[in-house]
Structure formats: C-alpha cells, structure tokens
C-alpha positions as CSV (number, residue, x, y, z in Angstrom):
1,M,112.7,76.8,160.4
2,T,110.9,78.3,163.3
3,A,108.8,81.1,162.9
4,A,109.5,84.4,164.7
5,P,107.5,84.7,168.1
6,R,104.5,86.9,167.8
7,D,104.9,90.2,170.0
8,R,102.7,89.8,173.1
9,S,101.6,93.6,172.6
10,N,100.3,92.5,169.1
11,L,98.4,89.6,170.6
12,L,96.7,91.9,173.0
13,R,96.0,94.5,170.3
14,T,94.5,91.8,168.2
15,F,92.3,90.7,171.2
16,E,91.1,94.2,171.6
17,L,90.3,94.5,167.9
18,L,88.3,91.1,168.0
19,W,86.2,92.3,171.0
20,D,86.0,96.0,170.1
21,L,87.8,96.9,173.3
22,R,89.9,99.8,171.7
23,T,89.8,103.1,173.4
24,H,88.5,105.8,170.9
25,S,90.5,109.1,171.3
26,G,87.7,111.3,170.0
27,L,90.3,113.6,168.5
28,G,87.7,114.9,166.0
29,R,89.3,113.5,162.8
30,K,87.0,111.4,160.8
31,P,88.7,107.9,160.2
32,G,89.0,107.0,156.6
33,L,89.6,103.3,157.4
34,S,88.6,100.7,160.0
35,A,89.7,97.4,160.9
36,D,86.4,95.9,159.7
37,Q,87.0,97.4,156.2
38,I,90.6,96.1,156.2
39,T,89.2,92.6,157.3
40,S,86.7,92.5,154.6
41,A,89.1,93.6,151.9
42,A,91.5,90.9,153.2
43,I,89.0,88.3,153.0
44,E,88.0,89.3,149.4
45,V,91.8,89.1,148.5
46,A,92.3,85.7,150.0
47,D,89.2,84.3,148.5
48,A,90.3,85.5,145.0
49,Q,94.1,84.8,145.3
50,G,94.7,82.6,148.3
51,L,97.2,83.2,151.0
52,D,100.0,83.4,148.6
53,G,98.4,86.6,147.2
54,L,97.5,88.0,150.6
55,S,99.8,90.8,151.9
56,M,99.3,94.0,153.7
57,R,100.1,95.7,150.2
58,S,97.6,93.6,148.4
59,V,94.9,94.6,151.0
60,A,95.9,98.2,150.8
61,D,95.7,98.2,147.0
62,R,92.3,96.8,147.2
63,L,91.3,99.7,149.4
64,G,93.1,102.2,147.5
65,V,95.2,103.3,150.4
66,G,98.7,103.3,151.4
67,T,100.1,100.1,153.0
68,M,101.4,101.9,156.1
69,S,97.9,103.2,156.8
70,L,96.7,99.7,157.6
71,Y,99.2,99.3,160.4
72,R,97.3,102.1,162.4
73,H,94.5,99.6,162.7
74,V,95.9,96.1,162.4
75,P,99.5,95.2,163.7
76,G,100.4,92.9,160.9
77,K,99.4,90.0,158.6
78,E,99.4,87.4,161.3
79,E,96.9,89.4,163.5
80,L,95.0,90.1,160.4
81,L,94.6,86.5,159.7
82,D,93.3,85.9,163.2
83,I,90.5,88.5,162.6
84,M,89.8,87.0,159.3
85,V,89.4,83.5,160.8
86,D,87.1,85.1,163.5
87,R,85.0,86.8,161.0
88,T,84.6,83.8,158.7
89,S,83.7,81.6,161.7
90,A,80.9,84.1,162.5
91,E,79.3,83.3,159.2
92,V,78.5,79.7,160.2
93,H,75.0,79.3,161.8
94,H,73.5,76.2,163.3
95,D,69.8,75.4,163.9
96,N,69.6,73.0,167.0
97,S,66.0,73.1,167.3
98,H,65.3,70.2,164.8
99,G,66.3,66.7,164.3
100,D,68.1,64.2,166.6
101,W,71.8,64.7,167.6
102,R,73.3,62.8,164.7
103,S,71.3,65.0,162.1
104,R,72.4,68.2,164.0
105,L,76.0,67.0,164.0
106,E,75.9,66.1,160.3
107,Q,74.7,69.6,159.6
108,V,77.7,71.1,161.6
109,A,79.9,69.0,159.2
110,R,78.1,70.4,156.0
111,S,78.1,73.9,157.2
112,N,81.9,73.7,157.9
113,R,82.3,72.2,154.5
114,S,80.5,75.1,153.0
115,M,82.7,77.6,154.9
116,F,85.9,76.0,153.6
117,E,84.5,76.0,150.0
118,R,83.6,79.8,150.3
119,H,87.0,80.5,151.9
120,P,89.5,77.6,150.7
121,W,92.5,79.6,152.1
122,L,91.2,78.7,155.7
123,L,92.5,75.0,154.7
124,K,96.0,76.3,154.6
125,L,96.0,77.7,158.1
126,F,95.9,74.5,160.2
127,P,97.4,73.8,162.6
128,R,96.9,77.1,164.1
129,R,95.8,78.4,167.6
130,P,92.2,79.6,167.2
131,P,91.8,83.4,167.8
132,Q,89.8,83.8,171.0
133,G,87.2,86.2,169.3
134,P,83.5,86.2,169.4
135,G,82.9,84.6,166.1
136,V,85.1,81.5,167.0
137,I,83.7,81.1,170.5
138,A,80.1,81.4,169.4
139,K,80.7,78.9,166.6
140,Y,82.2,76.5,169.1
141,D,79.4,76.8,171.5
142,A,76.7,76.3,168.9
143,E,78.4,73.2,167.6
144,L,78.7,71.7,171.0
145,R,75.1,72.3,171.6
146,T,74.3,69.8,168.9
147,I,75.6,67.0,171.2
148,E,74.8,68.4,174.6
149,G,73.0,65.9,176.8
150,I,73.6,62.7,174.8
151,G,75.7,61.1,177.4
152,L,79.2,62.4,176.6
153,T,81.5,63.9,179.1
154,D,82.8,67.4,178.4
155,V,86.1,66.2,177.2
156,E,84.4,63.6,174.9
157,M,82.1,66.4,173.6
158,D,85.2,68.3,172.6
159,S,86.8,65.2,171.1
160,A,83.8,64.1,169.1
161,L,83.4,67.7,167.6
162,A,87.2,67.9,166.9
163,L,86.9,64.4,165.1
164,V,84.1,65.6,163.0
165,L,85.6,69.0,162.2
166,G,89.1,67.4,161.5
167,Y,87.4,65.1,159.1
168,V,85.6,67.8,157.2
169,R,88.7,70.0,157.0
170,D,90.9,67.2,155.6
171,A,88.3,65.7,153.3
172,T,87.2,69.1,151.9
173,A,90.9,69.9,151.2
174,S,91.1,66.6,149.1
175,L,87.8,67.3,147.5
176,L,88.6,70.6,146.2
177,E,92.1,69.4,145.1
178,W,90.3,66.6,143.2
179,K,87.9,69.0,141.5
180,T,90.7,71.0,140.2
181,I,93.1,68.3,139.0
182,S,92.2,68.3,135.4
183,E,92.9,72.1,135.3
184,R,96.1,71.8,137.3
185,T,97.5,68.9,135.2
186,G,96.0,69.9,131.7
187,Q,94.7,66.5,131.4
188,S,91.3,64.8,131.8
189,D,90.7,61.5,133.5
190,D,89.9,59.9,130.1
191,E,93.0,61.4,128.6
192,W,95.2,60.1,131.6
193,W,93.8,56.7,131.4
194,T,93.9,56.5,127.5
195,T,97.7,57.2,127.8
196,L,98.4,54.7,130.6
197,A,96.0,51.9,129.9
198,P,98.0,50.3,127.1
199,L,101.2,50.8,129.0
200,L,99.8,49.0,132.1
201,D,98.4,46.1,130.2
202,R,101.9,45.1,129.0
203,V,103.3,44.9,132.6
204,L,100.4,44.1,134.8
205,D,100.1,40.6,136.1
206,R,96.3,40.5,136.6
207,E,96.4,37.0,138.5
208,R,99.1,38.3,141.1
209,Y,97.2,41.6,141.6
210,S,93.8,40.1,141.1
211,I,92.1,41.9,144.0
212,A,93.5,45.1,143.0
213,V,92.2,44.7,139.4
214,R,88.8,43.6,140.6
215,V,88.1,46.3,143.1
216,G,89.8,48.9,140.9
217,T,87.6,48.0,138.0
218,S,84.4,48.0,140.1
219,A,85.2,51.2,141.7
220,T,86.0,53.2,138.6
221,T,83.1,51.7,136.7
222,H,80.9,53.0,139.5
223,Y,82.4,56.3,139.6
224,N,82.7,56.6,135.9
225,A,86.0,58.2,136.7
226,V,89.4,57.5,138.4
227,H,87.9,58.9,141.7
228,D,84.6,60.4,143.0
229,P,85.5,63.0,145.5
230,E,81.8,63.6,146.5
231,H,81.2,59.8,147.2
232,A,84.5,59.7,149.2
233,F,83.4,62.7,151.4
234,E,79.8,61.4,152.0
235,F,81.1,57.8,152.7
236,G,83.8,59.2,155.2
237,L,81.4,61.5,156.8
238,Q,78.8,58.8,157.6
239,R,81.4,56.3,158.9
240,V,82.6,59.0,161.4
241,L,79.1,59.6,162.5
242,D,78.6,55.9,162.7
243,G,81.6,55.6,165.0
244,I,80.4,58.5,167.3
245,E,76.8,56.9,167.5
246,A,78.3,53.6,168.4
247,F,80.3,55.3,171.1
248,V,77.4,57.1,172.4
249,N,75.3,53.8,172.5
250,S,77.8,51.8,174.3
251,S,77.4,50.7,177.7
252,G,76.0,53.3,180.2
253,R,75.3,55.8,177.6
254,H,72.1,57.2,176.2
255,S,71.3,59.5,173.2
256,S,68.6,62.2,172.6
C-alpha cells in the first residue's frame, strides 16, 4: 500500500523548525510548550517503547498536555520523526585530528553503531529521505572529512561512506536481534540445542554434509554459542574497510 503523500506545507514547516526559521509573533503570551520539548519527549518515548509506542498522544501524555497542543508546534508524526532524526544525528561527534583515514572511518562506524544502540528505533526508519536539518548535514560533513584527500572522487567518497553506514545499520540491527533472541523465544542457545541435537543426529548424513558439519562444529566451538554477533560485526566491519582500502590503494590512487 502506498503511503499518503506528505503535504508540501508541512515539509516547509518542518524545514523551518529544523533551522529555527519560524517567525515569533511576540503576542505576549508565554508559551507552555516548544518543539524542542516535544522532540525530547518523543525521543524518550521511542527509546522506551519503540516506534510502535510512538504517537502524538503518547508524546502528549509524557509531557502532561493535551494532544492537540502538540500540533501548534509540529504538523504531525512524520514531521516529528524528521526532527527526531536530526536531533539524534547531532549527538554523533567525530574527531578527525588523530589517526589515518582508515582508523577515522572505523571510528565513524563505531559512533554510528553507538547511536543505533542508544536509539534502536532509528533502524526501523530506513529507507527514508534524510531530513535536511543542521544535525544531519553536520554529521554528513564530519564523516566525509574522515576520507577527504585520500584519492577518491566526490561520488566515490559518498559511496564509500554509504557502504560503511549501510553495513553498520544492517549489522547493528542483526546484532541487537541476536542479543535479545533468548528473551524473545523464551529459550537459551543451550536449551535450543539440547532439544534439537538428538533429533538431528537421527537424520543427518555427516558424510554427505561433511563441510557443514566440520565448519559448523568449529564455529560453534569457537563462539561457545550458536552465533557470536560481536564477532560477526567486527569481522564484517574489517572486511568492509579492507575493501575500501584496496580500492583506495588501486592504480592511480594514494592514501593519507
């Protein structure tokens, strides 16, 4: 089902909110609420309850105000989400004064992972056009600066950054799911395997599937579990960085 198109006037109003371009009427009435307060409350609700628990009503309840009072400041939930994304993007800071480009880009990856762990609801928003606010733009600029001057074209810089951020987003989503699998299923890895192992022994042809048996045994012995999400994240991140490094070091390029 196609979502209803967003009203152009709401997009413009959201842009004004992001950049604080609103004209203040100065009518003399002290405001009891602000867009910043609403955004902070909305992030708190989303952090605690996820996007399913986020609504204009739940935000109003957290603030102790009527739902309709929110609409005087924010057009609606979609626009509020844009402001929340910009606010959380502004939390991410990068120090580009130390290390080589690979270590700086690795830190970009880890900072984004931390952002997603603080605000896992962000992982549910993709794909989504990024709000063109000061937080998002400052984050993008700072992250691009980690690979400025290493021999990539502008398009390659954008693509390399998108590759790293896309990996981190997907890998962190998987990591968080794995970390809660016992809670969600009501069964630990040991309980799961204790149930399945004797059944599998009855039907598994170990010679026919010898590679699966060998690798699976080695991996689970190494992990001491069915899967090690931290190992998977680290292994994948280093291979992504290896690929970018090989590309940078290819003919006609130089790194710094």
